[in-house]
NUFIMAR-472755 format. One record per residue: chain; x, z, y of N, C-alpha, C, CB in turn; residue number from 1; residue in one letter. Coordinates in Angstrom, 2 decimals. Glycine has a CB too. Example, Ala and Ser with C-alpha at 12.3 -4.5 7.8 and 13.67 -1.06 7.14 Angstrom:
// residues 2
+------+---------+---------+---------+---------+---------+---------+---------+---------+---------+---------+---------+---------+------+------+
| tipa |     n_u |     n_w |     n_v |    ca_u |    ca_w |    ca_v |     c_u |     c_w |     c_v |    cb_u |    cb_w |    cb_v | kegu | bapa |
+------+---------+---------+---------+---------+---------+---------+---------+---------+---------+---------+---------+---------+------+------+
|    A |   13.19 |    7.80 |   -5.69 |   12.30 |    7.80 |   -4.50 |   13.20 |    7.80 |   -3.30 |   11.31 |    9.05 |   -4.47 |    1 |    a |
|    A |   12.85 |    7.08 |   -2.25 |   13.67 |    7.14 |   -1.06 |   12.90 |    7.87 |    0.03 |   14.08 |    5.72 |   -0.60 |    2 |    s |
+------+---------+---------+---------+---------+---------+---------+---------+---------+---------+---------+---------+---------+------+------+
END
This chain:
// residues 70
+------+---------+---------+---------+---------+---------+---------+---------+---------+---------+---------+---------+---------+------+------+
| tipa |     n_u |     n_w |     n_v |    ca_u |    ca_w |    ca_v |     c_u |     c_w |     c_v |    cb_u |    cb_w |    cb_v | kegu | bapa |
+------+---------+---------+---------+---------+---------+---------+---------+---------+---------+---------+---------+---------+------+------+
|    A |   89.11 |  125.45 |  103.60 |   87.78 |  125.95 |  104.01 |   86.92 |  124.70 |  104.28 |   87.87 |  126.92 |  105.31 |    1 |    m |
|    A |   85.69 |  124.64 |  103.72 |   84.77 |  123.53 |  103.95 |   84.33 |  123.42 |  105.36 |   83.58 |  123.66 |  103.08 |    2 |    p |
|    A |   84.01 |  122.22 |  105.87 |   83.57 |  122.08 |  107.17 |   82.16 |  122.62 |  107.30 |   83.67 |  120.69 |  107.59 |    3 |    a |
|    A |   81.87 |  123.13 |  108.51 |   80.51 |  123.59 |  108.75 |   79.62 |  122.44 |  108.90 |   80.41 |  124.46 |  109.95 |    4 |    s |
|    A |   78.30 |  122.74 |  108.93 |   77.27 |  121.71 |  109.08 |   77.45 |  121.05 |  110.49 |   75.81 |  122.34 |  108.89 |    5 |    e |
|    A |   77.73 |  121.89 |  111.47 |   77.93 |  121.42 |  112.87 |   79.13 |  120.45 |  112.92 |   78.18 |  122.64 |  113.86 |    6 |    a |
|    A |   80.24 |  120.70 |  112.21 |   81.40 |  119.86 |  112.17 |   81.14 |  118.64 |  111.52 |   82.49 |  120.50 |  111.55 |    7 |    q |
|    A |   80.36 |  118.64 |  110.36 |   79.98 |  117.39 |  109.71 |   79.11 |  116.50 |  110.62 |   79.22 |  117.69 |  108.41 |    8 |    r |
|    A |   78.20 |  117.09 |  111.36 |   77.37 |  116.30 |  112.25 |   78.19 |  115.76 |  113.39 |   76.22 |  117.11 |  112.77 |    9 |    r |
|    A |   79.09 |  116.49 |  113.91 |   79.97 |  116.01 |  115.01 |   80.86 |  114.90 |  114.52 |   80.85 |  117.16 |  115.59 |   10 |    a |
|    A |   81.39 |  115.02 |  113.35 |   82.19 |  113.95 |  112.74 |   81.38 |  112.69 |  112.50 |   82.80 |  114.42 |  111.43 |   11 |    t |
|    A |   80.25 |  112.84 |  111.93 |   79.38 |  111.71 |  111.74 |   79.01 |  110.97 |  113.04 |   78.14 |  112.17 |  111.05 |   12 |    a |
|    A |   78.74 |  111.73 |  114.04 |   78.37 |  111.19 |  115.39 |   79.59 |  110.45 |  115.92 |   77.92 |  112.36 |  116.42 |   13 |    k |
|    A |   80.76 |  111.02 |  115.82 |   82.01 |  110.37 |  116.39 |   82.21 |  109.01 |  115.62 |   83.36 |  111.37 |  116.22 |   14 |    y |
|    A |   82.10 |  109.01 |  114.28 |   82.33 |  107.82 |  113.50 |   81.28 |  106.74 |  113.93 |   82.24 |  108.15 |  111.95 |   15 |    v |
|    A |   80.02 |  107.14 |  114.09 |   78.96 |  106.27 |  114.36 |   79.18 |  105.57 |  115.69 |   77.68 |  107.02 |  114.33 |   16 |    r |
|    A |   79.68 |  106.40 |  116.72 |   79.76 |  105.88 |  118.09 |   81.10 |  105.23 |  118.38 |   79.52 |  106.99 |  119.08 |   17 |    e |
|    A |   82.21 |  105.61 |  117.71 |   83.53 |  105.24 |  118.11 |   84.29 |  104.34 |  117.17 |   84.29 |  106.41 |  118.33 |   18 |    k |
|    A |   83.91 |  104.38 |  115.94 |   84.69 |  103.69 |  114.85 |   84.15 |  102.28 |  114.63 |   84.61 |  104.51 |  113.50 |   19 |    v |
|    A |   85.03 |  101.27 |  114.57 |   84.57 |   99.92 |  114.26 |   85.14 |   99.59 |  112.92 |   84.99 |   98.87 |  115.35 |   20 |    v |
|    A |   84.21 |   99.03 |  112.10 |   84.61 |   98.59 |  110.72 |   84.42 |   97.10 |  110.67 |   83.77 |   99.31 |  109.58 |   21 |    q |
|    A |   85.31 |   96.40 |  110.03 |   85.25 |   94.93 |  109.78 |   85.39 |   94.77 |  108.27 |   86.41 |   94.11 |  110.59 |   22 |    k |
|    A |   84.53 |   93.93 |  107.73 |   84.64 |   93.71 |  106.29 |   85.32 |   92.34 |  106.03 |   83.22 |   93.78 |  105.62 |   23 |    q |
|    A |   86.15 |   92.34 |  105.02 |   86.95 |   91.12 |  104.55 |   86.44 |   90.81 |  103.16 |   88.57 |   91.38 |  104.53 |   24 |    v |
|    A |   86.03 |   89.60 |  102.90 |   85.70 |   89.21 |  101.56 |   86.77 |   88.21 |  101.02 |   84.28 |   88.60 |  101.52 |   25 |    r |
|    A |   87.11 |   88.42 |   99.76 |   88.04 |   87.59 |   99.19 |   87.37 |   86.95 |   97.95 |   89.31 |   88.36 |   98.86 |   26 |    f |
|    A |   87.27 |   85.57 |   98.04 |   86.67 |   84.81 |   96.99 |   87.67 |   84.51 |   95.85 |   86.10 |   83.53 |   97.56 |   27 |    y |
|    A |   87.21 |   84.02 |   94.71 |   88.17 |   83.77 |   93.62 |   89.34 |   82.83 |   94.00 |   87.42 |   83.19 |   92.44 |   28 |    p |
|    A |   89.13 |   81.91 |   94.93 |   90.24 |   81.00 |   95.32 |   91.32 |   81.81 |   96.07 |   89.71 |   79.81 |   96.22 |   29 |    k |
|    A |   91.01 |   82.99 |   96.58 |   91.89 |   83.87 |   97.34 |   92.63 |   84.85 |   96.44 |   91.10 |   84.63 |   98.38 |   30 |    d |
|    A |   92.59 |   84.67 |   95.10 |   93.14 |   85.68 |   94.17 |   94.55 |   85.96 |   94.49 |   93.04 |   85.24 |   92.73 |   31 |    a |
|    A |   95.35 |   84.95 |   94.92 |   96.75 |   85.19 |   95.30 |   96.89 |   86.18 |   96.46 |   97.41 |   83.89 |   95.67 |   32 |    d |
|    A |   96.00 |   86.08 |   97.38 |   96.05 |   86.95 |   98.51 |   95.76 |   88.42 |   98.08 |   95.05 |   86.49 |   99.56 |   33 |    l |
|    A |   94.80 |   88.55 |   97.25 |   94.37 |   89.90 |   96.70 |   95.55 |   90.43 |   95.99 |   93.10 |   89.81 |   95.72 |   34 |    v |
|    A |   96.21 |   89.67 |   95.12 |   97.30 |   90.11 |   94.33 |   98.45 |   90.53 |   95.26 |   97.73 |   89.01 |   93.35 |   35 |    e |
|    A |   98.68 |   89.80 |   96.31 |   99.78 |   90.11 |   97.22 |   99.52 |   91.42 |   98.00 |   99.99 |   88.94 |   98.21 |   36 |    w |
|    A |   98.33 |   91.56 |   98.47 |   98.06 |   92.75 |   99.29 |   97.97 |   94.01 |   98.38 |   96.72 |   92.56 |  100.11 |   37 |    v |
|    A |   97.62 |   93.85 |   97.14 |   97.63 |   95.03 |   96.24 |   99.01 |   95.37 |   95.74 |   96.72 |   94.80 |   95.06 |   38 |    e |
|    A |   99.95 |   94.40 |   95.94 |  101.30 |   94.70 |   95.41 |  102.17 |   95.41 |   96.51 |  102.01 |   93.35 |   94.93 |   39 |    s |
|    A |  101.67 |   95.35 |   97.68 |  102.56 |   95.98 |   98.82 |  102.33 |   97.49 |   98.83 |  102.21 |   95.35 |  100.33 |   40 |    i |
|    A |  103.34 |   98.15 |   99.30 |  103.24 |   99.64 |   99.25 |  102.76 |  100.11 |  100.72 |  104.74 |  100.34 |   98.82 |   41 |    d |
|    A |  101.54 |   99.66 |  101.10 |  100.97 |   99.97 |  102.38 |   99.50 |   99.79 |  102.25 |  101.54 |   99.12 |  103.51 |   42 |    e |
|    A |   98.79 |  100.72 |  102.83 |   97.25 |  100.56 |  102.70 |   96.81 |   99.32 |  103.43 |   96.46 |  101.83 |  103.31 |   43 |    p |
|    A |   95.74 |   98.64 |  102.94 |   95.27 |   97.43 |  103.37 |   95.00 |   97.49 |  104.94 |   94.03 |   97.07 |  102.56 |   44 |    f |
|    A |   94.29 |   98.54 |  105.33 |   93.90 |   98.64 |  106.78 |   95.22 |   98.75 |  107.60 |   92.92 |   99.93 |  107.07 |   45 |    s |
|    A |   96.18 |   99.46 |  107.22 |   97.41 |   99.62 |  107.97 |   98.23 |   98.23 |  108.02 |   98.29 |  100.79 |  107.29 |   46 |    a |
|    A |   98.11 |   97.49 |  106.94 |   98.81 |   96.20 |  106.82 |   98.11 |   95.22 |  107.83 |   98.77 |   95.63 |  105.28 |   47 |    y |
|    A |   96.79 |   95.17 |  107.83 |   96.01 |   94.35 |  108.76 |   96.36 |   94.69 |  110.18 |   94.51 |   94.53 |  108.54 |   48 |    v |
|    A |   96.31 |   96.03 |  110.54 |   96.62 |   96.42 |  111.90 |   98.03 |   96.04 |  112.31 |   96.41 |   97.89 |  112.06 |   49 |    r |
|    A |   98.97 |   96.18 |  111.39 |  100.35 |   95.77 |  111.71 |  100.40 |   94.30 |  111.95 |  101.32 |   96.14 |  110.59 |   50 |    r |
|    A |   99.77 |   93.45 |  111.12 |   99.81 |   92.01 |  111.31 |   99.18 |   91.61 |  112.66 |   99.10 |   91.31 |  110.16 |   51 |    l |
|    A |   98.07 |   92.25 |  113.00 |   97.47 |   91.96 |  114.25 |   98.38 |   92.38 |  115.48 |   96.12 |   92.67 |  114.30 |   52 |    i |
|    A |   98.97 |   93.60 |  115.39 |   99.90 |   93.98 |  116.49 |  101.07 |   93.08 |  116.55 |  100.39 |   95.42 |  116.33 |   53 |    r |
|    A |  101.67 |   92.67 |  115.47 |  102.78 |   91.70 |  115.53 |  102.33 |   90.40 |  116.12 |  103.37 |   91.45 |  114.14 |   54 |    d |
|    A |  101.14 |   89.88 |  115.89 |  100.67 |   88.73 |  116.57 |  100.57 |   88.91 |  118.06 |   99.37 |   88.35 |  116.04 |   55 |    d |
|    A |  100.08 |   90.07 |  118.44 |   99.84 |   90.43 |  119.85 |  101.22 |   90.53 |  120.54 |   99.02 |   91.83 |  119.98 |   56 |    m |
|    A |  102.16 |   91.11 |  119.98 |  103.55 |   91.19 |  120.54 |  104.17 |   89.84 |  120.74 |  104.45 |   92.01 |  119.62 |   57 |    e |
|    A |  103.95 |   88.99 |  119.74 |  104.52 |   87.58 |  119.87 |  103.77 |   86.78 |  120.81 |  104.53 |   86.84 |  118.55 |   58 |    r |
|    A |  102.64 |   87.27 |  121.25 |  101.88 |   86.41 |  122.26 |  101.02 |   85.37 |  121.55 |  102.87 |   85.67 |  123.26 |   59 |    g |
|    A |  100.80 |   85.53 |  120.29 |  100.02 |   84.51 |  119.60 |   98.61 |   84.51 |  120.14 |  100.02 |   84.74 |  118.08 |   60 |    s |
|    A |   98.08 |   83.31 |  120.24 |   96.80 |   83.14 |  120.82 |   95.70 |   83.05 |  119.70 |   96.81 |   81.88 |  121.71 |   61 |    c |
|    A |   94.66 |   83.86 |  119.79 |   93.59 |   83.78 |  118.87 |   93.02 |   82.33 |  118.90 |   92.51 |   84.84 |  119.19 |   62 |    p |
|    A |   92.70 |   81.73 |  117.81 |   92.23 |   80.34 |  117.72 |   90.95 |   80.08 |  118.54 |   91.97 |   79.98 |  116.27 |   63 |    p |
|    A |   90.13 |   81.04 |  118.79 |   88.83 |   80.88 |  119.52 |   88.97 |   81.02 |  120.98 |   87.82 |   81.89 |  119.05 |   64 |    v |
|    A |   90.20 |   81.28 |  121.52 |   90.34 |   81.51 |  122.96 |   91.30 |   80.41 |  123.56 |   90.91 |   82.97 |  123.23 |   65 |    t |
|    A |   91.22 |   80.31 |  124.80 |   92.14 |   79.43 |  125.48 |   93.21 |   80.29 |  126.17 |   91.40 |   78.52 |  126.50 |   66 |    d |
|    A |   94.45 |   80.26 |  125.61 |   95.49 |   81.20 |  126.07 |   95.90 |   80.94 |  127.53 |   96.74 |   81.12 |  125.17 |   67 |    c |
|    A |   95.63 |   79.78 |  128.02 |   96.03 |   79.44 |  129.39 |   95.13 |   80.22 |  130.43 |   95.91 |   77.88 |  129.61 |   68 |    d |
|    A |   93.91 |   80.70 |  129.92 |   93.06 |   81.48 |  130.82 |   93.19 |   82.95 |  130.61 |   91.64 |   81.08 |  130.65 |   69 |    q |
|    A |   94.09 |   83.43 |  129.72 |   94.23 |   84.87 |  129.44 |   95.19 |   85.46 |  130.41 |   94.70 |   85.14 |  128.01 |   70 |    v |
+------+---------+---------+---------+---------+---------+---------+---------+---------+---------+---------+---------+---------+------+------+
END
């Protein structure tokens, strides 16, 4: 059953207010990275989320912060 107009508006409002999107650009020199990520059996967004969560669990420090103050 198709969504009602009210449901479409509610979904659009939720996405506009709650969802964060980040864009990643791959230049020609990054062709090996594109080839790698396209060869894995996992959606790109899930792969990136997993990598970030793995870094967080290991306690990796983002390069722009001072981990001693976290």
